[in-house]
C-alpha positions as a Markdown table, in Angstrom:
| # | Residue | x | y | z |
|---|---|---|---|---|
| 1 | Met | 0.0 | 0.0 | 0.0 |
| 2 | Arg | 1.3 | 3.4 | -0.8 |
| 3 | Ile | 2.1 | 5.9 | 2.0 |
| 4 | Trp | -0.6 | 8.2 | 0.7 |
| 5 | Gln | -3.3 | 5.4 | 1.2 |
| 6 | Arg | -2.1 | 4.7 | 4.8 |
| 7 | Lys | -3.0 | 8.2 | 5.9 |
| 8 | Pro | -6.4 | 8.6 | 7.7 |
| 9 | Leu | -9.2 | 9.7 | 5.5 |
| 10 | Leu | -9.7 | 13.1 | 7.3 |
| 11 | Glu | -6.0 | 13.9 | 7.0 |
| 12 | Arg | -6.0 | 13.1 | 3.2 |
| 13 | Gln | -9.1 | 15.4 | 2.8 |
| 14 | Leu | -7.3 | 18.2 | 4.6 |
| 15 | Leu | -4.2 | 17.8 | 2.5 |
| 16 | Met | -6.3 | 18.2 | -0.6 |
| 17 | Thr | -8.0 | 21.4 | 0.6 |
| 18 | Asp | -6.5 | 24.8 | 0.1 |
| 19 | Gln | -4.6 | 26.6 | 2.8 |
| 20 | Pro | -7.3 | 29.3 | 3.6 |
| 21 | Thr | -9.7 | 26.5 | 4.5 |
| 22 | Leu | -7.3 | 25.1 | 7.0 |
| 23 | Arg | -7.0 | 28.6 | 8.6 |
| 24 | Arg | -10.8 | 28.7 | 9.1 |
| 25 | Arg | -10.9 | 25.7 | 11.4 |
| 26 | Arg | -12.5 | 26.5 | 14.7 |
| 27 | Pro | -10.5 | 26.0 | 17.9 |
| 28 | Val | -11.5 | 23.3 | 20.3 |
| 29 | Ala | -14.4 | 24.5 | 22.6 |
| 30 | Tyr | -12.3 | 25.0 | 25.7 |
| 31 | Lys | -10.0 | 27.3 | 23.8 |
| 32 | Asp | -12.7 | 29.2 | 21.9 |
| 33 | Glu | -12.8 | 32.6 | 23.6 |
| 34 | Glu | -15.9 | 33.7 | 21.7 |
| 35 | Phe | -17.8 | 30.7 | 23.1 |
| 36 | Leu | -16.4 | 31.0 | 26.6 |
| 37 | Asp | -17.5 | 34.6 | 26.8 |
| 38 | Ser | -21.0 | 33.7 | 25.5 |
| 39 | Gln | -24.2 | 33.3 | 27.4 |
| 40 | Ala | -24.2 | 29.6 | 26.5 |
| 41 | Ala | -21.0 | 29.0 | 28.4 |
| 42 | Arg | -22.1 | 30.8 | 31.6 |
| 43 | Ser | -22.2 | 27.5 | 33.5 |
| 44 | Val | -18.6 | 26.8 | 32.4 |
| 45 | Arg | -17.5 | 30.1 | 33.8 |
| 46 | Ile | -19.3 | 29.6 | 37.1 |
| 47 | Leu | -17.7 | 26.1 | 37.4 |
| 48 | Ser | -14.3 | 27.6 | 36.7 |
| 49 | Glu | -14.7 | 30.0 | 39.7 |
| 50 | Tyr | -15.2 | 26.9 | 41.8 |
| 51 | Leu | -12.5 | 24.6 | 40.3 |
| 52 | Ala | -9.7 | 27.1 | 40.0 |
| 53 | Pro | -9.6 | 28.2 | 43.6 |
| 54 | Leu | -10.1 | 24.6 | 44.8 |
| 55 | Asp | -7.0 | 23.6 | 42.8 |
| 56 | His | -4.9 | 26.4 | 44.4 |
| 57 | Phe | -6.2 | 25.7 | 47.9 |
| 58 | Arg | -5.3 | 22.0 | 47.5 |
| 59 | Arg | -1.8 | 22.8 | 46.2 |
| 60 | Glu | -1.2 | 25.4 | 49.0 |
| 61 | Lys | -2.6 | 23.0 | 51.6 |
| 62 | Ile | -5.2 | 25.5 | 52.8 |
| 63 | Arg | -7.5 | 23.6 | 55.2 |
| 64 | Asp | -9.6 | 26.5 | 56.6 |
| 65 | Thr | -9.8 | 30.2 | 57.1 |
| 66 | Val | -10.5 | 33.1 | 59.4 |
| 67 | Val | -12.3 | 35.7 | 57.3 |
| 68 | Phe | -12.0 | 39.5 | 57.8 |
| 69 | Phe | -14.8 | 41.7 | 56.5 |
| 70 | Gly | -14.8 | 45.5 | 56.6 |
| 71 | Ser | -14.9 | 48.8 | 54.7 |
| 72 | Ala | -12.7 | 49.4 | 51.7 |
| 73 | Arg | -12.8 | 53.1 | 52.6 |
| 74 | Ile | -11.0 | 52.9 | 55.9 |
| 75 | Thr | -7.5 | 54.1 | 55.4 |
| 76 | Glu | -4.3 | 53.9 | 57.4 |
| 77 | Asp | -4.3 | 57.6 | 58.3 |
| 78 | Gly | -8.0 | 58.5 | 57.9 |
| 79 | Pro | -10.7 | 59.4 | 60.5 |
| 80 | Met | -11.3 | 55.7 | 61.4 |
| 81 | Ser | -7.7 | 54.6 | 61.1 |
| 82 | Arg | -7.9 | 52.9 | 64.4 |
| 83 | Tyr | -9.7 | 50.0 | 62.8 |
| 84 | Tyr | -7.1 | 49.7 | 60.0 |
| 85 | His | -4.3 | 49.3 | 62.6 |
| 86 | Glu | -6.2 | 47.0 | 64.8 |
| 87 | Ala | -7.3 | 44.7 | 61.9 |
| 88 | Arg | -3.6 | 44.6 | 60.9 |
| 89 | Glu | -2.5 | 43.6 | 64.4 |
| 90 | Leu | -5.2 | 41.0 | 64.9 |
| 91 | Ala | -4.4 | 39.4 | 61.6 |
| 92 | Arg | -0.7 | 39.3 | 62.6 |
| 93 | Leu | -1.6 | 37.7 | 65.9 |
| 94 | Ile | -3.8 | 35.0 | 64.3 |
| 95 | Thr | -1.2 | 34.2 | 61.7 |
| 96 | Gln | 1.6 | 34.0 | 64.2 |
| 97 | Trp | -0.4 | 31.6 | 66.3 |
| 98 | Ser | -1.7 | 29.4 | 63.3 |
| 99 | Glu | 1.8 | 29.2 | 61.8 |
| 100 | Gly | 3.0 | 27.6 | 65.0 |
| 101 | Leu | 0.4 | 24.9 | 65.0 |
| 102 | Pro | 1.8 | 21.3 | 64.5 |
| 103 | His | -0.3 | 20.4 | 61.5 |
| 104 | Pro | 0.7 | 19.3 | 57.9 |
| 105 | Ser | -1.9 | 21.7 | 56.4 |
| 106 | Arg | -2.4 | 25.4 | 56.8 |
| 107 | Arg | -5.0 | 26.2 | 59.5 |
| 108 | Phe | -7.1 | 29.4 | 60.0 |
| 109 | Val | -5.5 | 31.3 | 57.2 |
| 110 | Val | -6.4 | 35.0 | 57.1 |
| 111 | Cys | -8.8 | 35.5 | 54.2 |
| 112 | Thr | -10.2 | 38.8 | 52.9 |
| 113 | Gly | -12.0 | 40.3 | 49.9 |
| 114 | Gly | -8.5 | 41.2 | 48.6 |
| 115 | Gly | -9.1 | 44.9 | 48.2 |
| 116 | Pro | -8.1 | 48.1 | 50.1 |
| 117 | Gly | -9.1 | 49.3 | 53.6 |
| 118 | Ile | -9.7 | 46.7 | 56.2 |
| 119 | Met | -9.0 | 44.0 | 53.6 |
| 120 | Glu | -5.5 | 45.4 | 53.0 |
| 121 | Ala | -4.9 | 45.8 | 56.7 |
| 122 | Ala | -5.7 | 42.1 | 57.4 |
| 123 | Asn | -3.6 | 40.8 | 54.5 |
| 124 | Arg | -0.8 | 43.0 | 55.5 |
| 125 | Gly | -0.8 | 41.8 | 59.1 |
| 126 | Ala | -0.7 | 38.2 | 58.0 |
| 127 | Val | 2.3 | 38.8 | 55.7 |
| 128 | Glu | 4.1 | 40.6 | 58.5 |
| 129 | Ala | 3.7 | 37.5 | 60.6 |
| 130 | Gly | 5.4 | 35.4 | 57.9 |
| 131 | Gly | 2.2 | 33.6 | 56.7 |
| 132 | Lys | 0.3 | 33.2 | 53.5 |
| 133 | Thr | -3.0 | 35.1 | 53.1 |
| 134 | Ile | -5.9 | 34.8 | 50.7 |
| 135 | Gly | -7.6 | 37.6 | 48.7 |
| 136 | Leu | -11.0 | 36.9 | 47.0 |
| 137 | Asn | -11.2 | 39.9 | 44.8 |
| 138 | Ile | -14.1 | 40.9 | 42.5 |
| 139 | Gly | -14.2 | 43.3 | 39.6 |
| 140 | Leu | -16.2 | 46.5 | 40.6 |
| 141 | Pro | -16.4 | 50.0 | 39.0 |
| 142 | Phe | -14.5 | 51.5 | 41.9 |
| 143 | Glu | -12.7 | 50.7 | 45.2 |
| 144 | Gln | -12.1 | 47.0 | 44.5 |
| 145 | Trp | -8.5 | 46.6 | 43.4 |
| 146 | Pro | -6.2 | 43.8 | 44.6 |
| 147 | Asn | -3.9 | 44.9 | 47.4 |
| 148 | Glu | -0.2 | 44.2 | 47.3 |
| 149 | Tyr | -0.2 | 42.0 | 50.4 |
| 150 | Val | -2.2 | 39.0 | 49.1 |
| 151 | Thr | -0.1 | 35.9 | 48.5 |
| 152 | Pro | 0.1 | 35.8 | 44.7 |
| 153 | Glu | -0.8 | 32.1 | 44.4 |
| 154 | Leu | -3.8 | 32.8 | 46.7 |
| 155 | Ser | -5.1 | 35.8 | 44.9 |
| 156 | Phe | -8.3 | 35.3 | 42.9 |
| 157 | Glu | -10.4 | 37.4 | 40.7 |
| 158 | Phe | -14.2 | 36.7 | 40.6 |
| 159 | His | -16.9 | 37.8 | 38.3 |
| 160 | Tyr | -19.8 | 36.2 | 40.2 |
| 161 | Phe | -20.6 | 37.5 | 43.7 |
| 162 | Phe | -22.2 | 34.2 | 44.7 |
| 163 | Met | -19.1 | 32.2 | 43.9 |
| 164 | Arg | -16.9 | 34.6 | 45.9 |
| 165 | Lys | -19.4 | 34.3 | 48.8 |
| 166 | Phe | -19.2 | 30.5 | 48.5 |
| 167 | Trp | -15.5 | 30.5 | 49.2 |
| 168 | Phe | -15.9 | 33.0 | 52.1 |
| 169 | Ala | -18.5 | 30.9 | 53.8 |
| 170 | Tyr | -17.5 | 27.3 | 53.1 |
| 171 | Leu | -13.9 | 27.5 | 54.3 |
| 172 | Ala | -14.3 | 29.9 | 57.2 |
| 173 | Lys | -14.2 | 28.7 | 60.8 |
| 174 | Ala | -14.5 | 32.2 | 62.2 |
| 175 | Leu | -15.5 | 35.6 | 60.9 |
| 176 | Val | -14.3 | 39.0 | 62.1 |
| 177 | Val | -16.5 | 41.9 | 60.9 |
| 178 | Phe | -15.0 | 45.4 | 61.2 |
| 179 | Pro | -17.1 | 48.6 | 60.5 |
| 180 | Gly | -18.2 | 48.7 | 56.9 |
| 181 | Gly | -21.0 | 49.7 | 54.5 |
| 182 | Phe | -23.4 | 47.9 | 52.2 |
| 183 | Gly | -21.0 | 45.2 | 51.2 |
| 184 | Thr | -20.0 | 44.4 | 54.8 |
| 185 | Leu | -23.6 | 44.4 | 55.9 |
| 186 | Asp | -24.5 | 42.0 | 53.1 |
| 187 | Glu | -21.7 | 39.6 | 54.0 |
| 188 | Leu | -22.5 | 39.8 | 57.7 |
| 189 | Ala | -26.3 | 39.1 | 57.2 |
| 190 | Glu | -25.6 | 36.2 | 54.9 |
| 191 | Ile | -23.2 | 34.5 | 57.3 |
| 192 | Leu | -25.6 | 35.1 | 60.3 |
| 193 | Thr | -28.4 | 33.6 | 58.2 |
| 194 | Leu | -26.3 | 30.5 | 57.4 |
| 195 | Val | -25.4 | 30.1 | 61.1 |
| 196 | Gln | -29.0 | 30.8 | 62.3 |
| 197 | Thr | -30.6 | 28.3 | 60.0 |
| 198 | Gln | -27.8 | 25.8 | 60.5 |
| 199 | Lys | -27.6 | 25.4 | 56.7 |
| 200 | Leu | -23.9 | 24.7 | 57.0 |
| 201 | Glu | -23.0 | 21.6 | 59.0 |
| 202 | Lys | -20.2 | 23.3 | 60.9 |
| 203 | Met | -19.8 | 25.7 | 63.8 |
| 204 | Met | -18.6 | 29.2 | 63.0 |
| 205 | Leu | -17.6 | 32.1 | 65.4 |
| 206 | Val | -18.8 | 35.6 | 64.4 |
| 207 | Leu | -17.1 | 38.5 | 66.0 |
| 208 | Leu | -18.4 | 42.1 | 65.5 |
| 209 | Tyr | -15.3 | 44.3 | 66.0 |
| 210 | Gly | -16.1 | 47.7 | 67.4 |
| 211 | Ser | -19.2 | 47.5 | 69.7 |
| 212 | Glu | -19.9 | 51.2 | 69.6 |
| 213 | Phe | -20.2 | 51.2 | 65.8 |
| 214 | Trp | -22.2 | 48.1 | 65.5 |
| 215 | Lys | -24.7 | 48.9 | 68.3 |
| 216 | Glu | -25.3 | 52.2 | 66.6 |
| 217 | Val | -25.7 | 50.8 | 63.1 |
| 218 | Ile | -27.7 | 47.7 | 63.9 |
| 219 | Asn | -30.3 | 47.6 | 66.7 |
| 220 | Phe | -30.4 | 43.8 | 67.3 |
| 221 | Asp | -32.5 | 44.4 | 70.4 |
| 222 | Ala | -35.2 | 46.0 | 68.3 |
| 223 | Leu | -35.2 | 43.0 | 66.1 |
| 224 | Val | -35.9 | 40.8 | 69.1 |
| 225 | Lys | -38.5 | 43.3 | 70.5 |
| 226 | His | -40.5 | 43.2 | 67.2 |
| 227 | Gly | -40.2 | 39.4 | 66.9 |
| 228 | Met | -38.0 | 39.5 | 63.8 |
| 229 | Ile | -35.4 | 37.3 | 65.5 |
| 230 | Ser | -35.5 | 35.3 | 68.7 |
| 231 | Pro | -33.6 | 36.2 | 71.9 |
| 232 | Ala | -31.3 | 33.2 | 71.4 |
| 233 | Asp | -30.2 | 34.7 | 68.0 |
| 234 | Leu | -28.2 | 37.3 | 70.0 |
| 235 | Asn | -25.8 | 34.5 | 70.9 |
| 236 | Leu | -24.9 | 34.0 | 67.3 |
| 237 | Phe | -22.2 | 36.7 | 67.6 |
| 238 | Gln | -20.0 | 38.5 | 70.1 |
| 239 | Tyr | -18.7 | 42.0 | 70.3 |
| 240 | Val | -15.0 | 42.7 | 70.7 |
| 241 | Asp | -13.1 | 46.0 | 70.9 |
| 242 | Asp | -9.4 | 45.3 | 70.9 |
| 243 | Pro | -7.0 | 42.9 | 69.1 |
| 244 | Val | -5.9 | 41.0 | 72.3 |
| 245 | Thr | -9.4 | 40.2 | 73.4 |
| 246 | Ala | -10.4 | 39.2 | 69.9 |
| 247 | Met | -7.3 | 36.9 | 69.6 |
| 248 | Glu | -8.0 | 35.3 | 72.9 |
| 249 | Thr | -11.6 | 34.7 | 72.0 |
| 250 | Leu | -10.6 | 33.2 | 68.6 |
| 251 | Arg | -7.9 | 31.0 | 70.1 |
| 252 | Ser | -10.1 | 29.6 | 72.8 |
| 253 | Trp | -13.1 | 28.9 | 70.5 |
| 254 | Leu | -11.1 | 27.5 | 67.6 |
| 255 | Ser | -9.0 | 25.3 | 69.9 |
| 256 | Ala | -12.1 | 23.9 | 71.7 |
| 257 | His | -14.1 | 23.2 | 68.5 |
| 258 | Tyr | -11.5 | 22.3 | 65.9 |
| 259 | Leu | -8.1 | 21.6 | 67.5 |
| 260 | Glu | -9.2 | 19.8 | 70.7 |
| 261 | Pro | -12.8 | 18.8 | 70.1 |
| 262 | Gln | -14.5 | 16.5 | 72.6 |
| 263 | Ala | -15.7 | 14.2 | 69.8 |
| 264 | Pro | -13.8 | 13.3 | 66.6 |
| 265 | Leu | -14.4 | 15.8 | 63.8 |
| 266 | Pro | -16.4 | 14.6 | 60.7 |
| 267 | Glu | -14.3 | 13.2 | 57.9 |
| 268 | Arg | -15.0 | 16.3 | 55.7 |
| 269 | Glu | -13.5 | 18.5 | 58.4 |
| 270 | Gln | -10.3 | 16.6 | 58.2 |
| 271 | Gln | -9.8 | 17.2 | 54.5 |
| 272 | Thr | -7.8 | 19.9 | 52.8 |
| 273 | Pro | -9.6 | 22.2 | 52.0 |
| 274 | Ala | -12.3 | 21.5 | 54.6 |
| 275 | Ile | -15.3 | 22.5 | 52.6 |
| 276 | Ala | -18.4 | 22.6 | 54.8 |
| 277 | Arg | -21.3 | 20.4 | 53.9 |
| 278 | Ser | -24.8 | 22.0 | 53.4 |
| 279 | Arg | -27.7 | 20.5 | 55.3 |
| 280 | Val | -30.4 | 19.1 | 53.2 |
């Protein structure tokens, strides 16, 4: 048999076509940018915002996180600069403690929205303690630009708010909420709802940092008075006002529930990353 006849039929057909036809071949679907940017591929883009962070968390051995929320508008030398410096110090204390834990994976890694303000302060404090730190950034018209302190291999850019919120909620063992605006209030309300409804099969500590601010901004007692929440719901969070008290609260709670639990932790809590399971 001649060499020509041994070639596959498709290859022979291509050889017989002209060069311009070869140039018009479409790329494979997963390299087709026009398709990937289309409405038809939205599910692929959503899945990518799950799989890409998951891959990085596994490679960096990130087991769980402590999430910092707070305003992007609080600056190092502005009128509310106290909160910037205290977020930075608290993140440094958490990271200094977690880096010393005898564990093969990284525990209680400081995680923020990756932007300026309180987010920058927390990432900065973690870096100053010699640890890695996560930034879950999202593209917005203003304010939201990645800060320079996020560990490069743990810096993520999201398009979908709900996928970003997934990674905040499902890896966090504790949440520290500094003063903030609509975004902070949204994130706080969502986490409190997940804890209140026990939708996530894990325990989570919620600290409201700055009692004077939070008691002025949200009247939780009024919500109880009008029957919108139950009195027991006031136990879903605690107020703290300084880095040392916040650190002692975090260390005590995290140790009791995740480092020295009375009963063995579920298998999913022993995985890296420890993605919480949703209740049915």
